BADO-472395 format. One record per residue (C-alpha): x, y, z; residue in three letters. Coordinates in nm, 2 decimals, always signed. Each point is the difference from the previous one (the first is absolute). Layout:
<px = X&py = Y&pz = Z&residu = ALA>
...
***
This chain:
<px = +28.32&py = +11.39&pz = +17.96&residu = UNK>
<px = +0.08&py = -0.34&pz = -0.13&residu = UNK>
<px = -0.15&py = -0.32&pz = +0.16&residu = UNK>
<px = +0.24&py = -0.16&pz = +0.25&residu = UNK>
<px = +0.23&py = -0.27&pz = -0.13&residu = UNK>
<px = -0.12&py = -0.33&pz = +0.15&residu = UNK>
<px = +0.17&py = -0.33&pz = +0.03&residu = UNK>
<px = -0.24&py = -0.30&pz = +0.02&residu = UNK>
<px = +0.13&py = -0.33&pz = +0.15&residu = UNK>
<px = -0.12&py = -0.33&pz = -0.15&residu = UNK>
<px = +0.11&py = -0.36&pz = +0.06&residu = UNK>
<px = -0.02&py = -0.07&pz = -0.37&residu = UNK>
<px = -0.15&py = +0.20&pz = -0.29&residu = UNK>
<px = -0.30&py = -0.19&pz = -0.12&residu = UNK>
<px = -0.29&py = +0.10&pz = -0.23&residu = UNK>
<px = -0.19&py = +0.17&pz = +0.29&residu = UNK>
<px = +0.29&py = +0.22&pz = +0.10&residu = UNK>
<px = +0.08&py = +0.09&pz = -0.36&residu = UNK>
<px = -0.36&py = +0.11&pz = -0.08&residu = UNK>
<px = -0.02&py = +0.20&pz = +0.32&residu = UNK>
<px = +0.34&py = +0.17&pz = -0.03&residu = UNK>
<px = -0.04&py = +0.08&pz = -0.37&residu = UNK>
<px = -0.32&py = +0.19&pz = +0.10&residu = UNK>
<px = +0.18&py = +0.17&pz = +0.28&residu = UNK>
<px = +0.28&py = +0.10&pz = -0.24&residu = UNK>
<px = -0.26&py = +0.14&pz = -0.24&residu = UNK>
<px = -0.15&py = +0.21&pz = +0.29&residu = UNK>
<px = +0.32&py = +0.12&pz = +0.17&residu = UNK>
<px = +0.25&py = -0.03&pz = -0.29&residu = UNK>
<px = +0.21&py = -0.29&pz = -0.09&residu = UNK>
<px = +0.31&py = +0.16&pz = +0.15&residu = UNK>
<px = -0.18&py = +0.04&pz = +0.34&residu = UNK>
<px = -0.07&py = -0.37&pz = +0.06&residu = UNK>
<px = +0.27&py = -0.26&pz = +0.07&residu = UNK>
<px = -0.07&py = -0.36&pz = +0.08&residu = UNK>
<px = +0.25&py = -0.18&pz = +0.22&residu = UNK>
<px = -0.04&py = -0.37&pz = -0.09&residu = UNK>
<px = +0.16&py = -0.23&pz = +0.25&residu = UNK>
<px = +0.05&py = -0.31&pz = -0.21&residu = UNK>
<px = -0.10&py = -0.09&pz = -0.36&residu = UNK>
<px = -0.08&py = -0.36&pz = +0.08&residu = UNK>
<px = -0.25&py = -0.15&pz = +0.24&residu = UNK>
<px = -0.12&py = -0.36&pz = +0.05&residu = UNK>
<px = -0.30&py = +0.14&pz = +0.19&residu = UNK>
<px = -0.12&py = +0.22&pz = -0.30&residu = UNK>
<px = +0.13&py = -0.16&pz = -0.32&residu = UNK>
<px = -0.16&py = +0.26&pz = -0.23&residu = UNK>
<px = +0.13&py = +0.19&pz = -0.30&residu = UNK>
<px = -0.04&py = +0.37&pz = +0.02&residu = UNK>
<px = -0.10&py = +0.23&pz = -0.30&residu = UNK>
<px = +0.25&py = +0.26&pz = -0.10&residu = UNK>
<px = +0.02&py = +0.31&pz = +0.21&residu = UNK>
<px = +0.06&py = +0.34&pz = -0.16&residu = UNK>
<px = -0.17&py = +0.25&pz = +0.22&residu = UNK>
<px = +0.24&py = -0.02&pz = +0.29&residu = UNK>
<px = +0.36&py = -0.07&pz = +0.09&residu = UNK>
<px = +0.13&py = -0.33&pz = +0.14&residu = UNK>
<px = +0.29&py = -0.08&pz = +0.23&residu = UNK>
<px = +0.05&py = -0.37&pz = +0.05&residu = UNK>
<px = +0.19&py = -0.10&pz = +0.31&residu = UNK>
<px = +0.06&py = -0.37&pz = -0.07&residu = UNK>
<px = -0.06&py = -0.06&pz = -0.37&residu = UNK>
<px = -0.02&py = -0.37&pz = -0.08&residu = UNK>
<px = -0.04&py = -0.11&pz = +0.36&residu = UNK>
<px = -0.30&py = -0.16&pz = +0.16&residu = UNK>
<px = -0.15&py = +0.20&pz = +0.29&residu = UNK>
<px = -0.01&py = -0.31&pz = +0.22&residu = UNK>
<px = +0.38&py = -0.04&pz = -0.02&residu = UNK>
<px = +0.07&py = +0.35&pz = +0.15&residu = UNK>
<px = +0.10&py = +0.05&pz = +0.36&residu = UNK>
<px = -0.08&py = +0.29&pz = +0.23&residu = UNK>
<px = +0.34&py = +0.17&pz = +0.03&residu = UNK>
<px = +0.06&py = +0.02&pz = -0.37&residu = UNK>
<px = -0.36&py = +0.12&pz = -0.07&residu = UNK>
<px = +0.02&py = +0.27&pz = +0.26&residu = UNK>
<px = +0.33&py = +0.13&pz = -0.13&residu = UNK>
<px = -0.12&py = +0.00&pz = -0.36&residu = UNK>
<px = -0.32&py = +0.19&pz = +0.08&residu = UNK>
<px = +0.19&py = +0.26&pz = +0.20&residu = UNK>
<px = +0.26&py = +0.04&pz = -0.28&residu = UNK>
<px = -0.27&py = +0.04&pz = -0.27&residu = UNK>
<px = -0.19&py = +0.26&pz = +0.20&residu = UNK>
<px = +0.33&py = +0.19&pz = +0.08&residu = UNK>
<px = +0.07&py = +0.01&pz = -0.37&residu = UNK>
<px = -0.35&py = +0.10&pz = -0.12&residu = UNK>
<px = -0.07&py = +0.25&pz = +0.29&residu = UNK>
<px = -0.38&py = -0.01&pz = -0.07&residu = UNK>
<px = -0.23&py = +0.26&pz = +0.14&residu = UNK>
<px = -0.25&py = -0.27&pz = +0.11&residu = UNK>
<px = +0.02&py = -0.38&pz = +0.03&residu = UNK>
<px = -0.30&py = -0.24&pz = -0.04&residu = UNK>
<px = +0.08&py = -0.31&pz = +0.20&residu = UNK>
<px = -0.14&py = -0.35&pz = -0.06&residu = UNK>
<px = -0.16&py = -0.06&pz = +0.34&residu = UNK>
<px = +0.18&py = -0.08&pz = +0.33&residu = UNK>
<px = +0.07&py = -0.37&pz = -0.01&residu = UNK>
<px = +0.29&py = -0.01&pz = -0.25&residu = UNK>
<px = +0.36&py = +0.06&pz = +0.08&residu = UNK>
<px = +0.03&py = +0.26&pz = -0.27&residu = UNK>
<px = -0.31&py = +0.18&pz = +0.11&residu = UNK>
<px = +0.13&py = +0.04&pz = +0.36&residu = UNK>
<px = +0.34&py = +0.11&pz = -0.13&residu = UNK>
<px = -0.17&py = +0.27&pz = -0.22&residu = UNK>
<px = -0.22&py = +0.12&pz = +0.29&residu = UNK>
<px = +0.31&py = +0.03&pz = +0.22&residu = UNK>
<px = +0.18&py = +0.19&pz = -0.28&residu = UNK>
<px = -0.30&py = +0.24&pz = -0.03&residu = UNK>
<px = +0.00&py = +0.07&pz = +0.37&residu = UNK>
<px = +0.38&py = +0.06&pz = +0.01&residu = UNK>
<px = -0.01&py = +0.24&pz = -0.30&residu = UNK>
<px = -0.34&py = +0.16&pz = +0.08&residu = UNK>
<px = -0.13&py = -0.12&pz = -0.33&residu = UNK>
<px = -0.38&py = -0.03&pz = -0.03&residu = UNK>
<px = -0.11&py = -0.36&pz = -0.01&residu = UNK>
<px = -0.32&py = -0.15&pz = -0.14&residu = UNK>
<px = -0.09&py = -0.34&pz = +0.13&residu = UNK>
<px = -0.17&py = -0.22&pz = -0.26&residu = UNK>
<px = -0.20&py = -0.29&pz = +0.14&residu = UNK>
<px = -0.27&py = -0.25&pz = -0.07&residu = UNK>
<px = +0.02&py = -0.17&pz = +0.34&residu = UNK>
<px = -0.36&py = -0.02&pz = +0.12&residu = UNK>
<px = -0.17&py = +0.02&pz = +0.34&residu = UNK>
<px = -0.14&py = -0.35&pz = +0.03&residu = UNK>
<px = -0.11&py = +0.04&pz = +0.36&residu = UNK>
<px = +0.07&py = -0.25&pz = +0.26&residu = UNK>
<px = +0.33&py = -0.08&pz = +0.18&residu = UNK>
<px = +0.34&py = +0.12&pz = -0.11&residu = UNK>
<px = +0.33&py = -0.07&pz = +0.17&residu = UNK>
<px = +0.06&py = +0.32&pz = +0.21&residu = UNK>
<px = +0.38&py = +0.02&pz = -0.02&residu = UNK>
<px = -0.02&py = -0.01&pz = -0.38&residu = UNK>
<px = -0.26&py = +0.27&pz = +0.00&residu = UNK>
<px = +0.23&py = +0.22&pz = +0.21&residu = UNK>
<px = +0.27&py = -0.04&pz = -0.26&residu = UNK>
<px = -0.24&py = +0.09&pz = -0.28&residu = UNK>
<px = -0.11&py = +0.31&pz = +0.19&residu = UNK>
<px = +0.36&py = +0.11&pz = +0.03&residu = UNK>
<px = +0.05&py = -0.02&pz = -0.38&residu = UNK>
<px = -0.34&py = +0.16&pz = -0.08&residu = UNK>
<px = +0.10&py = +0.29&pz = +0.22&residu = UNK>
<px = +0.30&py = +0.07&pz = -0.23&residu = UNK>
<px = -0.23&py = +0.07&pz = -0.30&residu = UNK>
<px = -0.17&py = +0.33&pz = -0.06&residu = UNK>
<px = -0.30&py = -0.13&pz = -0.20&residu = UNK>
<px = -0.15&py = -0.34&pz = -0.11&residu = UNK>
<px = -0.12&py = -0.10&pz = -0.34&residu = UNK>
<px = -0.22&py = -0.31&pz = +0.05&residu = UNK>
<px = -0.23&py = -0.23&pz = -0.20&residu = UNK>
<px = -0.34&py = +0.05&pz = +0.16&residu = UNK>
<px = -0.21&py = +0.05&pz = +0.32&residu = UNK>
<px = +0.12&py = -0.31&pz = +0.18&residu = UNK>
<px = +0.36&py = +0.10&pz = -0.07&residu = UNK>
<px = -0.06&py = +0.35&pz = +0.12&residu = UNK>
<px = -0.15&py = -0.13&pz = +0.32&residu = UNK>
<px = +0.31&py = -0.21&pz = +0.07&residu = UNK>
<px = +0.26&py = +0.27&pz = -0.07&residu = UNK>
<px = -0.20&py = +0.23&pz = +0.22&residu = UNK>
<px = +0.00&py = -0.26&pz = +0.28&residu = UNK>
<px = +0.38&py = +0.00&pz = -0.04&residu = UNK>
<px = +0.02&py = +0.37&pz = +0.07&residu = UNK>
<px = -0.04&py = +0.18&pz = -0.34&residu = UNK>
<px = -0.23&py = +0.31&pz = +0.04&residu = UNK>
<px = -0.32&py = -0.06&pz = -0.21&residu = UNK>
<px = +0.05&py = +0.33&pz = -0.18&residu = UNK>
<px = +0.33&py = -0.13&pz = -0.14&residu = UNK>
<px = -0.14&py = -0.31&pz = -0.15&residu = UNK>
<px = -0.08&py = -0.01&pz = -0.38&residu = UNK>
<px = -0.19&py = -0.29&pz = -0.17&residu = UNK>
<px = +0.04&py = -0.14&pz = -0.35&residu = UNK>
<px = +0.33&py = -0.19&pz = +0.01&residu = UNK>
<px = -0.11&py = -0.34&pz = -0.16&residu = UNK>
<px = -0.08&py = +0.05&pz = -0.37&residu = UNK>
<px = +0.08&py = -0.18&pz = -0.33&residu = UNK>
<px = +0.02&py = +0.11&pz = -0.36&residu = UNK>
<px = -0.37&py = -0.02&pz = -0.07&residu = UNK>
<px = +0.04&py = +0.07&pz = -0.37&residu = UNK>
<px = +0.24&py = -0.29&pz = -0.04&residu = UNK>
<px = -0.26&py = -0.25&pz = +0.14&residu = UNK>
<px = -0.30&py = +0.16&pz = -0.16&residu = UNK>
<px = +0.15&py = +0.02&pz = -0.35&residu = UNK>
<px = +0.16&py = -0.34&pz = +0.01&residu = UNK>
<px = -0.32&py = -0.16&pz = +0.12&residu = UNK>
<px = -0.20&py = +0.15&pz = -0.28&residu = UNK>
<px = +0.25&py = -0.12&pz = -0.26&residu = UNK>
<px = -0.03&py = -0.35&pz = +0.13&residu = UNK>
<px = -0.38&py = +0.01&pz = +0.00&residu = UNK>
<px = +0.01&py = +0.11&pz = -0.36&residu = UNK>
<px = +0.24&py = -0.27&pz = -0.11&residu = UNK>
<px = -0.20&py = -0.32&pz = -0.08&residu = UNK>
<px = +0.31&py = -0.22&pz = +0.03&residu = UNK>
<px = +0.15&py = +0.14&pz = +0.32&residu = UNK>
<px = -0.15&py = -0.26&pz = +0.24&residu = UNK>
<px = +0.11&py = -0.29&pz = -0.21&residu = UNK>
<px = +0.36&py = +0.13&pz = -0.03&residu = UNK>
<px = +0.02&py = +0.05&pz = +0.38&residu = UNK>
<px = -0.17&py = -0.33&pz = +0.08&residu = UNK>
<px = -0.28&py = +0.16&pz = +0.19&residu = UNK>
<px = -0.36&py = -0.13&pz = +0.03&residu = UNK>
<px = -0.31&py = +0.18&pz = -0.12&residu = UNK>
<px = -0.12&py = +0.11&pz = +0.35&residu = UNK>
<px = +0.22&py = +0.01&pz = +0.31&residu = UNK>
<px = +0.07&py = +0.16&pz = +0.34&residu = UNK>
<px = +0.34&py = +0.15&pz = +0.01&residu = UNK>
<px = +0.23&py = +0.01&pz = +0.30&residu = UNK>
<px = +0.34&py = +0.18&pz = -0.04&residu = UNK>
<px = +0.22&py = -0.06&pz = +0.31&residu = UNK>
<px = +0.33&py = -0.13&pz = +0.13&residu = UNK>
<px = -0.03&py = -0.35&pz = +0.12&residu = UNK>
<px = +0.07&py = +0.07&pz = +0.36&residu = UNK>
<px = -0.20&py = -0.07&pz = +0.32&residu = UNK>
<px = -0.13&py = +0.36&pz = +0.04&residu = UNK>
<px = -0.19&py = -0.03&pz = -0.33&residu = UNK>
<px = -0.22&py = -0.28&pz = +0.14&residu = UNK>
<px = -0.01&py = -0.19&pz = -0.33&residu = UNK>
<px = -0.07&py = -0.35&pz = +0.16&residu = UNK>
<px = -0.33&py = +0.15&pz = +0.13&residu = UNK>
<px = -0.08&py = +0.14&pz = -0.35&residu = UNK>
<px = +0.05&py = -0.35&pz = -0.15&residu = UNK>
<px = -0.22&py = -0.16&pz = +0.26&residu = UNK>
<px = -0.27&py = +0.26&pz = -0.05&residu = UNK>
<px = +0.03&py = -0.04&pz = -0.38&residu = UNK>
<px = -0.04&py = -0.38&pz = +0.03&residu = UNK>
<px = -0.32&py = +0.05&pz = +0.20&residu = UNK>
<px = -0.13&py = +0.25&pz = -0.26&residu = UNK>
<px = +0.06&py = -0.26&pz = -0.28&residu = UNK>
<px = -0.18&py = -0.27&pz = +0.19&residu = UNK>
<px = -0.30&py = +0.22&pz = +0.06&residu = UNK>
<px = -0.01&py = +0.16&pz = -0.34&residu = UNK>
<px = -0.18&py = -0.09&pz = -0.32&residu = UNK>
<px = +0.19&py = -0.20&pz = -0.27&residu = UNK>
<px = +0.20&py = +0.30&pz = -0.13&residu = UNK>
<px = +0.17&py = +0.17&pz = +0.30&residu = UNK>
<px = +0.27&py = +0.26&pz = -0.07&residu = UNK>
<px = +0.36&py = -0.11&pz = +0.01&residu = UNK>
<px = +0.26&py = +0.15&pz = +0.24&residu = UNK>
<px = +0.32&py = +0.15&pz = -0.14&residu = UNK>
<px = +0.29&py = +0.06&pz = +0.25&residu = UNK>
<px = +0.27&py = +0.24&pz = -0.13&residu = UNK>
<px = +0.32&py = -0.01&pz = +0.20&residu = UNK>
<px = +0.24&py = -0.23&pz = +0.17&residu = UNK>
<px = +0.18&py = -0.05&pz = +0.33&residu = UNK>
<px = +0.10&py = -0.25&pz = +0.27&residu = UNK>
<px = -0.36&py = -0.14&pz = +0.03&residu = UNK>
<px = -0.02&py = -0.08&pz = -0.37&residu = UNK>
<px = +0.04&py = -0.38&pz = +0.03&residu = UNK>
<px = -0.24&py = -0.02&pz = +0.29&residu = UNK>
<px = -0.26&py = +0.19&pz = -0.18&residu = UNK>
<px = +0.02&py = -0.21&pz = -0.32&residu = UNK>
<px = -0.03&py = -0.31&pz = +0.22&residu = UNK>
<px = -0.30&py = +0.15&pz = +0.19&residu = UNK>
<px = -0.18&py = +0.07&pz = -0.33&residu = UNK>
<px = +0.04&py = -0.36&pz = -0.11&residu = UNK>
<px = -0.10&py = -0.14&pz = +0.34&residu = UNK>
<px = -0.32&py = +0.22&pz = +0.00&residu = UNK>
<px = -0.10&py = -0.13&pz = -0.34&residu = UNK>
<px = +0.04&py = +0.33&pz = -0.18&residu = UNK>
<px = +0.34&py = -0.05&pz = -0.15&residu = UNK>
<px = -0.14&py = +0.03&pz = -0.35&residu = UNK>
<px = -0.18&py = +0.32&pz = +0.07&residu = UNK>
<px = +0.28&py = +0.19&pz = +0.18&residu = UNK>
<px = +0.25&py = +0.15&pz = -0.24&residu = UNK>
<px = +0.35&py = +0.09&pz = +0.14&residu = UNK>
<px = +0.16&py = +0.25&pz = -0.24&residu = UNK>
<px = +0.32&py = +0.06&pz = +0.19&residu = UNK>
<px = +0.13&py = +0.36&pz = +0.03&residu = UNK>
<px = -0.13&py = +0.25&pz = -0.26&residu = UNK>
<px = +0.19&py = +0.32&pz = -0.05&residu = UNK>
<px = -0.14&py = +0.35&pz = -0.01&residu = UNK>
<px = -0.03&py = +0.04&pz = -0.38&residu = UNK>
<px = -0.21&py = -0.32&pz = -0.04&residu = UNK>
<px = -0.20&py = +0.02&pz = +0.32&residu = UNK>
<px = -0.29&py = +0.22&pz = -0.13&residu = UNK>
<px = -0.11&py = -0.27&pz = -0.24&residu = UNK>
<px = -0.06&py = -0.24&pz = +0.29&residu = UNK>
<px = -0.23&py = +0.25&pz = +0.16&residu = UNK>
<px = -0.17&py = +0.09&pz = -0.32&residu = UNK>
<px = -0.10&py = -0.36&pz = -0.07&residu = UNK>
<px = -0.11&py = -0.07&pz = +0.36&residu = UNK>
<px = -0.35&py = +0.03&pz = +0.13&residu = UNK>
<px = +0.08&py = +0.10&pz = +0.36&residu = UNK>
<px = +0.30&py = +0.04&pz = +0.23&residu = UNK>
<px = +0.02&py = -0.18&pz = +0.34&residu = UNK>
<px = +0.26&py = +0.10&pz = +0.26&residu = UNK>
<px = -0.03&py = -0.22&pz = +0.31&residu = UNK>
<px = +0.29&py = +0.13&pz = +0.21&residu = UNK>
<px = +0.02&py = -0.07&pz = +0.37&residu = UNK>
<px = +0.23&py = +0.30&pz = +0.03&residu = UNK>
<px = +0.06&py = +0.27&pz = -0.26&residu = UNK>
<px = +0.11&py = +0.36&pz = +0.05&residu = UNK>
<px = -0.20&py = +0.12&pz = -0.30&residu = UNK>
<px = -0.04&py = -0.24&pz = -0.30&residu = UNK>
<px = +0.12&py = +0.18&pz = -0.31&residu = UNK>
<px = -0.14&py = -0.28&pz = -0.22&residu = UNK>
<px = -0.35&py = +0.14&pz = +0.09&residu = UNK>
<px = +0.10&py = +0.34&pz = -0.16&residu = UNK>
<px = +0.12&py = -0.19&pz = -0.31&residu = UNK>
<px = -0.32&py = -0.21&pz = -0.03&residu = UNK>
<px = -0.22&py = +0.31&pz = +0.05&residu = UNK>
<px = +0.19&py = +0.20&pz = -0.26&residu = UNK>
<px = -0.06&py = -0.30&pz = -0.24&residu = UNK>
<px = -0.37&py = +0.02&pz = +0.08&residu = UNK>
<px = -0.06&py = -0.30&pz = +0.22&residu = UNK>
<px = -0.22&py = -0.07&pz = +0.29&residu = UNK>
<px = +0.21&py = -0.08&pz = +0.31&residu = UNK>
<px = -0.04&py = -0.24&pz = +0.29&residu = UNK>
<px = +0.24&py = +0.11&pz = +0.27&residu = UNK>
<px = +0.08&py = -0.13&pz = +0.34&residu = UNK>
<px = -0.08&py = +0.25&pz = +0.28&residu = UNK>
<px = +0.36&py = -0.04&pz = +0.12&residu = UNK>
<px = +0.12&py = +0.20&pz = -0.30&residu = UNK>
<px = +0.08&py = +0.36&pz = +0.07&residu = UNK>
<px = -0.16&py = +0.13&pz = -0.32&residu = UNK>
<px = -0.35&py = -0.11&pz = +0.10&residu = UNK>
<px = -0.13&py = +0.33&pz = +0.15&residu = UNK>
<px = +0.11&py = +0.20&pz = -0.31&residu = UNK>
<px = -0.05&py = -0.24&pz = -0.29&residu = UNK>
<px = -0.29&py = -0.24&pz = +0.07&residu = UNK>
<px = -0.36&py = +0.10&pz = +0.01&residu = UNK>
<px = -0.22&py = -0.30&pz = +0.10&residu = UNK>
<px = -0.22&py = -0.11&pz = -0.28&residu = UNK>
<px = +0.11&py = +0.30&pz = -0.22&residu = UNK>
<px = +0.34&py = -0.11&pz = -0.13&residu = UNK>
<px = +0.05&py = -0.31&pz = +0.20&residu = UNK>
<px = -0.02&py = -0.17&pz = +0.34&residu = UNK>
<px = +0.21&py = -0.05&pz = +0.31&residu = UNK>
<px = +0.03&py = -0.32&pz = +0.21&residu = UNK>
<px = +0.16&py = -0.14&pz = +0.31&residu = UNK>
<px = +0.31&py = -0.18&pz = -0.11&residu = UNK>
<px = -0.06&py = -0.27&pz = +0.26&residu = UNK>
<px = -0.34&py = -0.09&pz = -0.12&residu = UNK>
<px = +0.04&py = -0.24&pz = -0.29&residu = UNK>
<px = -0.36&py = -0.09&pz = -0.03&residu = UNK>
<px = -0.10&py = +0.37&pz = -0.03&residu = UNK>
<px = +0.27&py = +0.05&pz = -0.27&residu = UNK>
<px = -0.14&py = -0.30&pz = -0.19&residu = UNK>
<px = -0.35&py = +0.15&pz = +0.01&residu = UNK>
<px = +0.14&py = +0.33&pz = -0.11&residu = UNK>
<px = +0.17&py = -0.15&pz = -0.30&residu = UNK>
<px = -0.33&py = -0.16&pz = -0.10&residu = UNK>
<px = -0.18&py = +0.33&pz = +0.04&residu = UNK>
<px = +0.24&py = +0.19&pz = -0.22&residu = UNK>
<px = +0.01&py = -0.27&pz = -0.27&residu = UNK>
<px = -0.38&py = +0.03&pz = -0.03&residu = UNK>
<px = -0.03&py = +0.37&pz = +0.04&residu = UNK>
<px = -0.19&py = +0.18&pz = -0.29&residu = UNK>
<px = +0.18&py = +0.33&pz = +0.05&residu = UNK>
<px = +0.38&py = -0.08&pz = -0.03&residu = UNK>
<px = +0.05&py = +0.26&pz = -0.27&residu = UNK>
<px = -0.15&py = +0.27&pz = +0.21&residu = UNK>
<px = +0.22&py = -0.11&pz = +0.30&residu = UNK>
<px = +0.30&py = +0.02&pz = -0.23&residu = UNK>
<px = -0.09&py = +0.35&pz = -0.11&residu = UNK>
<px = -0.04&py = +0.10&pz = +0.37&residu = UNK>
<px = +0.35&py = -0.14&pz = +0.07&residu = UNK>
<px = +0.15&py = +0.22&pz = -0.27&residu = UNK>
<px = -0.18&py = +0.31&pz = +0.13&residu = UNK>
<px = +0.11&py = -0.06&pz = +0.36&residu = UNK>
<px = +0.37&py = -0.07&pz = -0.08&residu = UNK>
<px = +0.01&py = +0.32&pz = -0.21&residu = UNK>
<px = +0.09&py = +0.19&pz = +0.31&residu = UNK>
<px = +0.31&py = -0.22&pz = +0.06&residu = UNK>
<px = +0.24&py = +0.08&pz = -0.29&residu = UNK>
<px = +0.37&py = +0.09&pz = -0.02&residu = UNK>
<px = -0.11&py = +0.36&pz = -0.05&residu = UNK>
<px = -0.19&py = +0.01&pz = +0.33&residu = UNK>
<px = +0.30&py = -0.17&pz = +0.16&residu = UNK>
<px = +0.22&py = +0.28&pz = -0.13&residu = UNK>
<px = -0.24&py = +0.27&pz = +0.12&residu = UNK>
<px = -0.03&py = -0.15&pz = +0.35&residu = UNK>
<px = +0.37&py = -0.07&pz = +0.03&residu = UNK>
<px = +0.07&py = +0.37&pz = -0.08&residu = UNK>
<px = -0.24&py = +0.09&pz = +0.29&residu = UNK>
<px = +0.19&py = -0.24&pz = +0.23&residu = UNK>
<px = +0.33&py = +0.16&pz = -0.10&residu = UNK>
<px = -0.13&py = +0.35&pz = +0.05&residu = UNK>
<px = -0.12&py = -0.10&pz = +0.35&residu = UNK>
<px = +0.34&py = -0.14&pz = +0.08&residu = UNK>
<px = +0.19&py = +0.30&pz = -0.13&residu = UNK>
<px = -0.24&py = +0.23&pz = +0.18&residu = UNK>
<px = +0.07&py = -0.18&pz = +0.33&residu = UNK>
<px = +0.37&py = +0.10&pz = -0.03&residu = UNK>
<px = -0.01&py = +0.35&pz = -0.15&residu = UNK>
<px = +0.37&py = +0.06&pz = +0.04&residu = UNK>
<px = +0.11&py = -0.33&pz = -0.14&residu = UNK>
<px = -0.07&py = +0.02&pz = -0.37&residu = UNK>
<px = +0.31&py = +0.04&pz = -0.21&residu = UNK>
<px = -0.11&py = +0.23&pz = -0.29&residu = UNK>
<px = +0.17&py = -0.03&pz = -0.33&residu = UNK>
<px = +0.01&py = +0.24&pz = -0.30&residu = UNK>
<px = -0.08&py = -0.28&pz = -0.24&residu = UNK>
***
């Protein structure tokens, strides 16, 4: 029997989606996997995606920005696409987006198995009860969940998904792309000069938004520079966003303007070189569902310094082995950690440990685990699957 034909909803096809869905297409068959891309443009994620060839694509609003779309049109377009495709299973991008809720309702109305994809994590503490009730209602419409890690499984289970129907392994990147690109950059004696990068630097790749906690990183970095010997590492910030002017002003005001490099956005093909020439990654997020830049840095062979607020910490960071974690509110502790890493004698060993740990998080493992989640969903509705002769 052929694998089920699955439609996968995405806001916009980016490099992460393409790598994952190409692997899923290789596993199930390119004709069995169809991405439904809502909009080709997004001010929130201004990335360029590599070409896809291992799966089909239906674009609902080509040339439009996702932020411009309104609920009624989105719901109607999703329903029409699913009516035309008639998939045997649907993988839905969470519960918070208009298109996700429309797809879950369509699955319920047509008795089509639904896989809920999620990297919302259980952060503990207070949540607004009415909103949690709404989330529970949508989670109840799914037949299985495909989530990032342990914190994310705990949250979707709190919302009512049976533990036996939760599969881990959602958040992966194309490890080979970052590994190979990093190695090429390290072997190229002129790469740093061409890119305007210093000899030794901490790297932070992030959108310049409040959740990423970049003002705290700048403050901690300035403390590290003051307390360090004459040759502290520089800090390279890759990205952009609404806080850009404020961050540049803060770096100057803290006296580290000449040591902090702002590269602007760097697209997927060029990004591995920035990892390859870095000495360590630091991600200071105050809130982060996972932190895929940690996967990228580890695939490139870097030690990682990661805020404990990042959802990837339990799976990807081993204290003192491939990196360290820190409280994102404690700037003094982060400054001390920067100094500790900059003087550590075993950075290469930590980088090797990073690569070994992230080897379990690849597009191929995504595809294997997504297939398991699809099979669970289909098995939950044994009379619903539409078999085809193809």
